[in-house]
N, C-alpha and C positions, 0 to 999 in steps of 0.2 A: 136341108136343115140337119137331118140326122147325120149325114156325112161330115158337116162342119162340126157337130158336137163330138163325133168320134175323134176328129183331128185334135181338137182342143183337149179332150180327155187323155189321149195318147201323149200329147206334149207335156201335160201336167204330170203324168205318171213318170215320163222319162226324167223330167226335172227333179221329181221326188226321189227317184232311185239314184240319180246322179249326186243329189245332195247327201243321201244316206251313205253311199259309198265313200263319198268325200270325208265323211265323219269317221269311218272305220280305218284304222291305221295300225302299223306294226309298233308295238310298245316293247322296248328292251330294258334290261336293268340287271343289277347284281345284288344278290342277298348275302349279308355277312352278319356276324355277331359284333361287329366293330373292330374285330381283330382278324379273324379268318373268314374265308368264304364258306357258305353252307351248301354243299351238294345235295341234290335230291330234295330240296325244299319245294313245297307245293304253292303254286301260284294260280288262283282261280279268279273268275269274274263273278262278283257277288250276285246272287240270285240266279245263276245259270250253272250248268254242269261243265262249262268250258274251262279248261285249265291245263297247265303244263307243269313240268318239274325242271328245277335248275340243274345245269350240267355240273361237271366235276369242278369248275371254277366258280360256281355259284351264279352263273349267268342264266337269263331266261329270255325268251321272245315270245310274244302273244299278240293276237289280233284283238283289239279293243277300240272302243269309241270314246271320244272325249266326254267326260261325265261318268263313265264306268268307274266302279270301285274294284280295285285289285285286293284280294285277300291273300296274304302271304302267311304261310304257317310252316312250322318245322318242329319236330318232336323235342319236347324239352324246353321250348321257347314260346314266349307270348306271341299270338297271332297279331298281324298288324294290317290295317287297311290303308291303301294309297289310292287317292282319287286321281284319275287320269285327267291331266290338264293339257295345255298346248305343248308341253315338252314330250319328247319321245323316249327319253331315257331316264331311269330312276334308280337311285341307290337306296336300298332298303336295309336298315339295321334292326335286327331283332334283339330283344332283351332275353337273356337266358333265365330259365327256370322262374317264370313269373308266378306260376301256381305252385309255390314251394311245397306247402304241406300236402297238397293233393297228389303231387307227381313224384317227389323224391322218395326213393325206396331205401329203408334202412334195415339193419340187422336186429332182430329180436330173438335172441337164442339162436336156434338152427333155422329160423324162419325169416323170410323177407316180407316186410309189411311196408305200407305207405306211411309216411311221416304223420299224415293226418290221423291215421288209425292206430299209431304206436302208442304204447304206454311206457315205453322204456326211456331211460336217460342215456344218451349217446352223444358223442362228438365225432366229427369227421372232417377230413380234408380230401380234396380231389387231386388228380394228376396235375392240374394247373399250379398247385402249390408245391408239388414235389419235383416236377420236370427241371432238368438242367440246373439244379442246385449242385454245387460242387462238394458234395458230401458223399464219402464212400458208403456210409451207413445211413439208411433212409431215416432212422429214428432221430438223428441229429437235425434233420430238416424239419421235423415236426415241433421242435422246441418253440413254445410260446404260442402254438396254434390251437391248442386243445385245453380247455378249461379243466382244472382239477388233475392234469397229468403232468407230473414233475419228471422231465426228461433231462438227464445230466450227462454231459460228455466228460468223463472223469480223466481223460488223457488226450493228448494230441496225436497219438498214434493212428495213422490212417487206417480206417476200417474197424477200429476197436469198438467193442460193445458198449453201448450206453446203458445207464441205470435208468429204469423206468419205474416210477412209483405212482400208482393211481389212487387218489383220495386218501393219501397218508399210509404210512407203514403199519400194517396190521399184525405183525408177528414179532415176538421177541428174539427167537432164535432160528426161525425158519427162513425159507426163501421168499424173496419179495417180488420176483419176476412175474409179469402178467403171462397169460397164455396167449400164444400167437396162433391165428387160424389163417392159413395162406390158401386161398381158393378152396376153402371148405375143409382143408386138412389141419386138424389141431395138432400143434407141435410145440415142443419146448426147445427147439433148436434156434435159439435166439441170436446167434451170431450172424449178422447180415452182410459180412464183408464180401461174400461170394454171390450176393443178389444184386441185380441192376435196378436202381431206384427208378430209372426211366421206364421200366416195364410195368410199373404200378399204376393202377387206375384210381384207387382210393384206398384210404386207411381210415378205419372207424374204430373208435374206442367204446366198449360197452362197459357201463359203470354201475348200474343198479341191479337188484335182484331179478326183475322181469327180463332184463337182458342177458344175465349170466347164469341163472339157476340151471339152465339146461346143460351147462358145462361142469355142473356139480363139483367134484372134489378138486377140480383144476381151476375153478373160477374166482377163488377168494381174492386174488390180487388184481382182478379185472381181466378183460379179454380184448385183444387188439386184432381185428379182422382186416386182413390185407387181401385186396382183389387185384389181380393183374388184368392187363388190357386184353380186349378181345375185339373181333370184327363185329359187323352188324348184318342183319338179313335185309334183302332188298334186291334191287337190280343188280346184275352182274357188273362188278367193277373192281379195279385194282388201283390202290394208291400207295405212294411211297413217301418216306419221310427220313431225312438225314440231319442229324445235329452233330456239331463239333464244337469242343470248347478247349481253349488253351489259357493258361494263366500261371500264377506263381503263388507260394505261400511264404509268410514270414512270421517271425516271433512277435507276440504281443509285447508291449513295453511295460515293464514293472515301475513301481514308485519307490523302490528301495534307494536309499542314499549310500551306495557302496563307496568305501574308502579307496582312493587311488593309492598308488605305491607310496608317494610322499606322506600322505595322510596316515597310511597303515604304519609306516616306519616311525612316524611321530608318536602314534599311540603305543606302539611296541616300546619305544624308548621310555615313554612315561611309565609303562607297566614293568619295565626291566625284563622284557621277554623278547626272543626272537632276534632277527637280524638287526632291527632297529636299536636294540640295546647296545649294540657294538659300534654304532655310527655316531658321529658328531652331527650337530645341526647343520653345519656346512655340507657334510657329505650327503645328508638327507635331501637338502635343497638341490643339490647337483645330480641326484639319482634319476637316471633317464630311462629305465625299464618300467613300463606300465602296460602290462598285458590285459586286454579284455578277453577273459576266458570264455565268455558267453559266445563271442564270435568264433572261437576255436572249436566249439562243439555244436553250435547252432548255425544256420545259415538259411538262405532262401531256397525253397524247393520248387520244383516245376510241376505243373498239372496239365494233363491232357486226357480228353475223352472223346470217343466216337460212337455214335449209335445210328444204326440203320434199320428201319421198320418197313415191313411189307403188310398191308392189310387188304384181304380179299373178301368180297361180299357177294352173295348170290341168294336166291329165294330160300334155299334150304341148307346152305353150308356157308360158313364164314371161317376165316382164320386170321390170326395175328402172328407174325413172325418177326423176331428181333435179333440182332446181333450187336454186341456191345463190347467196347474196349475202354478200360480206365487205367490211368497211371498217374499216381500221386507220390512225389517225394515228400518225406517228412522234414519238418524244420530242424529236427535232431538228426545229425549226420548218421548214416548208415541205415536209416528207417525209411520205409515206403511200402506201397502196395501197388501190385499190378493185377488186373482182373480181366478175364474174357468170359462172356457170357452168351448163350444161345437159348432162346425160348420159342416155342411154337404152341399156340393155343387154338384149338379147333372146336367149333360148336356146330351142331347139325340137328335137324329135325326131319320127320316124315312129312309127306305132302298134307296129310290130315292133322298134322301137329300133335298127334297122340304120343308119339315116341320122340324124345329129345335126349341128346347126349352131349358131353363135353369131354375133351382129352386135352389136358395141359401138361406139356413136358418142358423140362428145364435142365440145363447143364451149366454150371459155372465153375471156373477154375481160377484160383487166386494164388499169387506168391507174395508173402508178406515177410518183410524184415522188421523185427520188432526190437525195441530197446528192452533189455533185461535188467534186473536187479535195481529197478528204480525204488524210490521211497527210502526204506531203511536198508537198502543194499549196501555192501561193504564199500569203503572208499576207493578200493582198487578196481571196482566193477561198475559203479554208478556214474555214467556220463554226465548226468544232470547235476550231481554234487560237484563234479569238477568244474562245471560251467558256473555254478552259482556262488561257490565259496572258496575257490582257489586264490592263493596270494598273488596279487598283480606284479609284485616285483620279481617273480619267477618268469624267466623267459622260455618260450617254446623251443628256442634254438639250443637250450641245454640238453635236449633229448637227441641222442645220436642213434642208439639201437638198444635192443632189449638187454643185452648183457651189460652194456655200459651203464644203463639205468639201474640195473639191479646192484651193480657195484656201488653206485652213488647212494642208493638207499642203504646198503650195508654200512657205508661209512657214515652217513648222516644219522640214521636211526630214528627219524621223525617222519611225519606225514606231510612235510612241507612239499614234497615233490609229487603229491597226489595227482595234479593235472597231467604230469608226465606218465604216471602209471596208466592213466586213462587214454592218453595219446597212443601209448604202446598197444592198449587194448583195441582202439580203432583200427590199428594196422594188423593185429594178429588174431582177432576173434571174429568169427562169422556165425550167423544163424539164418535159418530160412524155414518158413512155414508154407508148405504146399497144401492146398485145400481143394478137393473136388466135391462139389455138391450137385447131386442129381435127384430129380423128383419127377414123379408122374402122378397126377391127380385126375381121376376120372369121375364123372357123374352121369347117371342114366336114369330116365324115368319113363313110365308108360301110364297113360290115362285109361285105366280099365273101364271105368264108367264116367258119365258126365261129371260126376262130383267126387270121384275117387281116383287118386293117383298114387302109384307105388314108385319108390325112388331107391336108388343105391348109390353109394360112393366107395370107391376102392382107390386108396392112395398109398404110395410108398415113397420113402425118401432115404437116400444114402449119403452120408457125410463122411468123407474119408480125409484124414489129416496126417501129414508126416512132418515132423518137426526135427531139424537137425541143428546142432550147435557144436562148434569146435573151438578149442584153444590151442593154438599152435605150440609145438614142443619147444620152439625157440621164441619165448615170450617172457616178459616180466613175471606174469602170474605163474607160468610154468616153472620158472626158477624159484619162485617164492615157495611153492608147495612141494618142491622135491623132498622126498624122504631121505634119511640117512642111507647112503650107499645106493640110492636110486640114480641111474644114469639119464634116463629119458622122462620127461614130464609131458604135460599136455593131456587133453582128453577130447573125445567126441561122443556126443549123445545122438542116438537115432530113436526117436519115439514115434510109433505108429498107432493111430486111433481110428477105429471105424464105428460109426454109429448108424443104425438102421432103425427106421420107424415105419409102422404100418398101421393103417386105419381102414376098418370096414364098417360101413353104416347101412342099415336097412331101415326104411321109413315108409309108412303109409299115411296119406294125407286125405282127409274127407272134408270137403268144403261145400256148403249148401246155403242158398239164399231163399228165405221164405218171405216174400213182400219186402218189409223193411228190416227184416232180421237176417243176420249172416252169422253162420256157425262154422268154425274151422277147427277140426279135431286131427291131431297127429300123434302117432305112436312110433317109437324108434328103438332099435337095438344097435349098440355100437360096441365094437372091439378094438382096443388099442394095444399094440406091442411096441416095445423099444428095447434095443439091445445095444451094448457098447463092448467092444473088445479092444484091449490096450496092450501093447507090447513095448517095453522100454529096454533099451540097451546102452551101456556106457562102456566105451573102450578107454582104459587108463593106460597111458604111455604110448607115444606116437614117434615114428621114426622120421626125423626132420628131413631126410634125404628123399623120401618116397611119399609122404602123406599128401593127399589130395582130399579136401573136404567133401564129405558126402558120397565117397566112393568106396570106402573100406580099404584103400590103399594106405600103407604105412602103419598098419595095426601091428603091435608087437606081441610076440608069443610069450606066455608066461614061462618062467624057468623054476627049477626045483629049488633054487637058492633062496627065493623070496616070492612074495605074492603081489609085487608091485604092478603087474600087468594083467592081472585076472579081470576079465570083464564083469561088470555088474549087470544082471538081467532081472526083469520082473515082468509079470503078465497078469491080466485080470480079464474076466468075462462076466458081464452082469446083464440081467434082463429084467423087464418090468412089464407085467400084463395087467390089463384093466378090462372089465366088461361091465356094461352099463345098460340100464333100461330107463327110458324117459318118455314122457308125453306132455302135450299141451292142449289146452282148450282156449279158443278165442271167440268171443261173442261181441257182435257189433249191432246196434240199433241205428239204422238210418244215418250212419256216420256221425252220429251225435253223442252216443254213449257207447262205451266198450269196456270189457272185462277179459283179462288174460290170466290163465292159471297154467302153472308148470310144476311138474313132479319128476325127480330123477333119483335113481338108486344106483350106487357105484359099489363095485367090489374090485379090490386091487391086491396084487401079490405083495405089496409093500407091508400089509398088515395081516395079522393071523385071524382068520374068520370074522373079519370086521365088514360090515355093510352099513351103508348110511343113506337115508333118503333126504333129499334136499328139495325145498319147495319154494314157490313164490305166488303171489297174487298181486295183480296190478289192475288199475282202472283209469279211465279217462273221461272227460267231459268237454266236448267241443262246443264251447259257449257260443261261438260266433254263428252256430247253426240254429240257435234259439230265435224265435220271432222277435223278442224284446231287444235283440241286438241289431236289427235291421235298421233302426233309426240312427245308429252310430256308424255312419258310413265310412269314417276313417279307420274303424277296426275291421281289417280284412280277414284275419284269423286270430283266434284266441283259444287255447286249449289248456286245461288244467289236468295234470296226470299225477298218479302216486303208485307206489309199489312197496311191498314188504315180502321178505323171504330170507332164505338161507343158502349159503354155498360153503365150499370147504377148501382147505389147503392141505394136500397130502404131502407136500414137499416140507416137511417139518424140520429138516436140517438144511441149513444154507449150503449153497453149492449147486452143482448140476442136478438134473432130475434123478440121476443115479446115486446121489449122495445119501447115505444111510441105509443102503440095501445090504451091505455087508460090512460088519456083522449085523444081522436083522435086529431091530430094536425090540422085538417081542420075545426073543429067545435068551435063555441064560447061556452065555458063552464061556467055555472053559479052555484055558490055555496052559501049556507047560511052562514052569518057571523053575530056573535053576537056583541053588544055594538058598533054598527057603528055610530049612532047618537042619543044622549040623552038616551043611554042604550037601544036603540031599535034594531030590526032585520034588517039586510041589506043583500046585495048580493055582493059577490066577483065575478069578471069577468075575465075570462082567454080567451083572444081573439085568435081564430084560423085563419088559412089562407086557404080559400077554394080552391085556385089553388096549394095547396101543391103537390109536385112531386118528382121525383127522382133526386139525384145528377147525373149528366151525365159526363162520362169520355171519352175523345176522345184520341185514341191511334194510333200512327204511329210507324212502326218497319221496319227496313232493316237489313238483316243479310246474312251470308253465312255459308254453311257447306262444309267441305273438308275432304278427306282422301288421304294420299300421301305415296308413296314408295311401294316397294314390300310387300305384306302382309298387306298393309294399316297400316303401323306401326305408322304413325303420323296422328292424326285425331282430329277434333275439330269443334267448332261453334263459331261465333261472331255475336253480335247483338248490334244495336244502336236504342234506342227507346226514344219517348217522350210521356208522359201520363199527359194529362191536365184535371182535374176534376173541373167542373163548377157547377153553381146552388147550392152552398154551403148553407146548412141549418143553418142560423144564426139569432141572434136577430137584427132587423133592426129598427132604430129610426123612429118614426112617430109623428105626431102632437098631443099634448095632448088633442086637441079638440075631438078626437074620444074616449077618455076615458082611454087612456094608453100612455105611452111614447115610447113603442116598441112593435113589434110583431115578433115573431119567424117565419121565412118564408124562401123560397129560394131567394137567393141574387145573385148579379153579381160577387161575390168573387170566386176565383178559386185557386187551388193548382196545380202547374206544377212540375213533376218529369221528369227528362231526364238523360240518362246515357248509359253506354256501359257494355256489359257482354261478358266473354270469358270462353270457357270450352275446355281444351286441354287434350290429353292423347298420350303417346309415349311409344312404346314397345322398351325399350332400349336393352333388350335381349329377343329373341324369338326363342329358340332352342328346338322345340318340341321333336326331336329325343333324346336328352339328358335330357329332362324333366326339362329344365331351362327356366323360363319366369320372366322378370322383367318389370313391367309397371309403368311409372311415370304419375301422373294425377294431374291436378290442375284446379281450376276455380276461377273467380273473377268478381267483379262488382264495378263500380264507379257510384254513383247517386247524382245528384244535384237537390236541391228543391227550389222552388220560389213560394212565395204567392203574389197574386194580386187581384185587384178589391174590396178591402175592403173600406167601407165608412169611417171607422175609425179604428185605431189599437185596437186589442183585448188584454186586460189585464187579467192575471189569477194569483191569489195568491198575497201575500204581502211580505213574508219573506222566500224565495225570490220571487220576482215578475217575471212573464213570459210574454213575448209579442209576438204576431203574427201581423206582419205588412207587408204592401206592399214592395216587393222587398227583404224581409227576408225569414227565414225558420219558420216552426211551433215551437211554444213554446221555443223561445230563452230567456235564463235568461236576465232580464232587471235590472241590478244591478250596484252598485259602483265597481270601479276597485281597488283592494286591492294593495297597494304599499309597505307594509313592516311595520316596527317598527320605531317610532320616537326615535333616540338614546338619546334625551334630557330627555324624561319623560316616555318612555315605552308605550305610547299609540299607536294605530294603525294609519296608514297613508292610504290615499285614493286619487285617481287622481281626481281632479275637472274638470269640463267641459272645462276650459281654459287651462288644461294641468298642473297646479300647484298642490301641494300636500296639503291636508287638513286633519284635524282630525274630522271634523264635516261636512260631505258631505250633500247636500240637494237633493231633487228630481231632480233638473236640472243637477245633476252630473251622474245620472243613464245612462247607455248605453246598447244597445243590443250587446251581446257578439258574435253573428254569430256562435254559437254552440248550439247543442241540443242532445238529447239522441239517435238519429237514426244514426247509422254508415254510413258514406258516402262511405266507401271502406270496402268490406267484401268478404269472400269466404273461400276456403279450398284447401289444397294440400295434397299429400301423395304418397304412392307407395304400389305395390302388388308384392311379390316375391314368386315363387314356385321352388323348386328343389328336385326331386326325393322323393316326399312325404312330405318334409318339406315345410312349408309355413309361411309367415309372412306379415303383412300389417300394415300400419300406416296412420291415418287421422289427419291432423292438421286443425283447424279452426282459422280464424283471423277476426278481426274487427278494423278499424282505423277511426280516426276523429270522435270520440264518446265521449260525455262529460256528466258527471253526478255529482250531489252533493254527497259528502261522509259525511253524517251527523253522522256516527259512529266516523269518525275522528274528526269532529267538536266537539263532546261530550267530546273527550279525551283531547281537548284543552280548555275546558270551565272550568274556575276557580270557577264558581258558583256551580259546581257539587261537589266541595270539602266538606267533612263532611258527604256526603250521598252516593256518587258514586266514582268510581276510575277515574283516569285520565291517560294520557300518561306520560311516564318517560321524554319525552322532555321538560315538565314543570319544570324540575330540571334546565333547561337552560333559564328560563324565565328572562326577563329584570330586572335588579336591578341597583342602582346607581353605583355598582361596576362591573356590567356585562352589558355594553351598546352595545357591538358588538354582537348582537343576532337577530334571526328572530322570537323569541318567545315573544309576548307581555308581559308587567307586569302583575302579578297576580292581581294587583289592578288598572289596566288600566280603565279609566273612560268612554271609548267609545265602550265597548263590544256590546252595543246594535246594532251597525251598521254591526256586522259580518254576521248575517243571511241575510242581504240585499246586500251582496258583493259577489265577485267571489273567495273569499279566499279559500273556500273548494269546488269550482267547479273543478273537477279532471278529468284529461285525463284517460278515461276507455278503451283506445285501448289495444288490447291483441293479442297474439299468443298462441294458446292452443293446447296440444297434446290431442285431443279429444277421440282417440281410438288407442290402439296398441294390435295387436294379433300375437301370435306365436303358431303354431300348427304342428301336425304330422298326416299324413294319413297312415294307416296300409298298407303295400304292399299286392297286391292281392294273392301272393303265400302263405301267411300266413293264408288266409281266404278260400282257395279252398275247403278244406274238411269241411267247416262249412256252416251253414245256412245264415251267414252274407255276404252281398255283398259289403259293404264298412263301414269303421269305422274310425273315426278321434277324435282327442283330442285337444282342444284349450285353451290356457291361454290368457286372455285378461284383459285390464284395460281401464277405462273411466276417463277422466278429470285428467290425470296424472300430468301435470304441466302447469303453465302459465308463459309467458314472458310479463310483464305489469308494468306500473307505478302505477296501482291502488293498494292501500295498504290493502284493505280489504280481506274478506274471498273469495269473488267471483267477478270478474270484469264483469261477464255477467248479464244483468238485462234489463228490458223493462221499467224501471221507470226513472223519472227525477231525483229522489233523493232516496238514499238508507239509511235506518235507521232500524236497528234491524230486518233484514229479514232472511229467511231461505236459506242458501247457498246451491248450488248443491254440491253433494259429490263426492269423488273418489269412484270408483267401481272396484272390482277385482273379476274375475270369472274364474272358470274352467269348461269347457263344453265338454261333450261326446256326439257324434253324430254317430248313428248306423243305417244303412239301411239294410233291409233284405226281 
């Protein structure tokens, strides 16, 4: 009986084991973020210690039973649970940054804090926004992405510097550029044409006092923190990435109604001017020359870029290495940019993680051909003028050579042949800017005690630029400017500029947690040095037989008979030193309440014995941590924060950071002057102001951050701020008794900006299982500006005049109000001070318009959509309540141009005794002199622009399984595709008060291949 029982028990046990083993199987799968695979993701069986990591392709294989739950996790992503069913293979899609406030790290002064514990107002974008956009300057890519940040590309020149204004312009006469911090190195070297945007990991804009006080006298205009890419610590691995883009650029289309040849000749005939006045109606009708001069000077340009990255990871050492090549032809002929860059970022740490270090090195070389003499440049030198306003009845075939053109001009004596002057310049003028930018940024820290860390940063940057331009001795312009008796003309400029910047930071950081209390205390000492050396050389007179641009060949030697060929030389050597002491104290209670204090003292060689202490205090309340919020399950995070403090602007004179150093503004400067009295020698005196100091900005900010609904589908920030900049550096009247009528000094004047900022995102569709995600995003800001404390209004210019006065905005046009055309005589009408209409306004009739070039409302919006490998995104930018003068339009309405330049076809509708119901004045109106002093061509430059549109496809993993490629995608995109605007010109976007003959930003179309392996 016992034997039989044993047999039955053994059989039952065997059956049970067989059943159990049958349930255990090999489960495979791939972990992605919906776009790319996630290597080194953790896959564990819930409730056990059994787990594996995904390989370089995001694949995993694990033994599990049906009914087990796999927990898939990856740093920076939401963990996800997958129940094992009958299937053996699973595709797992993780959502990025689910715990946004808890995990995202932002910059608060010189410190990194989590967004949950931050009190600062910041805005940021990551490399996903920046990568593979076809912009030579990364700042152009950020347009419309950051609330309260006005980024304006003022020219279509490839690689040109953008104008960046954060929360409104806060200075009347000083510099408005923000401070740039690249991998911890504060620098004012804000020309990014030699930096590869694909090397950048993130860009963060610091806006309120808590964020920027620790930057002291350099933080008044805001701070932009740029971090470049780096490797990661972990298992040893090497990954590669290659991206290539090709495309073309083209000119945006204006809405001007240019007169064609027959229309222009008809208008000239009516006005009795130019060629048209000599032709009959039949001859005009038969005229068959109709040149589109825009096509002669502008055209399509090509675009090419290549980037290759290598990323190495290991337990204690990682690196990121990149090589980049960029080549963009400008839409304006002869312009373009070529760039070659190399970057190597190394991070390391000791086994016990007490010692950590970083060494980031970069070298960039660029060659830039620029268009010179734009805007108000002379008619014989400004290509854009030739394109926009040349007479269409002049044929390019009229040009033969420089001498023939000069003889033609001498015979004609007018500017009718301006486009031919510029065709000659295209053939005989060259320029080239070579720039080398090299930098090394290092950081090293050691944890002396459990709660005490000491840190140092040593960084240096060298920026070397060589600009050459030459005008051939056999050219129209060379002939034009020959002096009496001078045989050879032409010139060559060789300008060398070298800038060096050095930064040394020492810091001690004490951080301690006592139960629910955390205190972080930091003290720092920083030294900054900047130096610039400039050498300029111009050779006047070149030998046409031997001259070769940029080589020195063909330079003529001066003779005793004259000084025609004497070289002109100049040199300068400037330096700027700054030493600073600053500290911060941060207190947190249970991640619910927090306070942050900062204090900084600066001393600079720009001022005499001046020192200044800047401070800030900020606080936060994480309301979502309160017990009473637990019932509101849809509120995932909600934080209120506020700050108050001061910062400074030591760049009180517009220009580079070296502007205003010589002569120093705090010294009385004496200079020799000839023929002062009875032809004798005298002295000129420029009085300084010994107490010269920073302009000081006081900033207050209150805002909140929120994330709502399951998966935090709706998230955003809101801020209200005031920013008052006082101690404005202006000319102040003084008694003539002291020897002058005014002294430039700090005054009681101030500029106040206040406004609101909103940044929102909403996941309209978020179905990770089906691979479909649609996110809507948008941001906006409204800024109001007020000037006060002026002793008297400040006037600038005359036609038009601009005024800055108490209670108004900066640089408002101060002009006559245009009221239309007098139907009785075709003259223009203007509104007089008493409200009546007049043809002859006086100074008393001028008024401030309440408008200026700075947009009061601005921002951007767009969407991101992904579905099973297909993806598309769009970004629109907008600016409202912005006004500028359109002098290009003004010139098309100017009858005095007839006979030399073209005009608009609208002049066909000019007033005549038989055409009195018109808004176009008579061609012979007697009061055209008042136009430039009126608001007739002050135009609304508000716009909505499709800034970027992308459509792409990511190759499914199953097609790559047997290859060395981990991920591959292809993207088609366009930049500046269309505008909705009342502005009639080529480009509504500008940072100028008035636009005339400028280089517009182009449309750009590119096709990009991105491969990871």
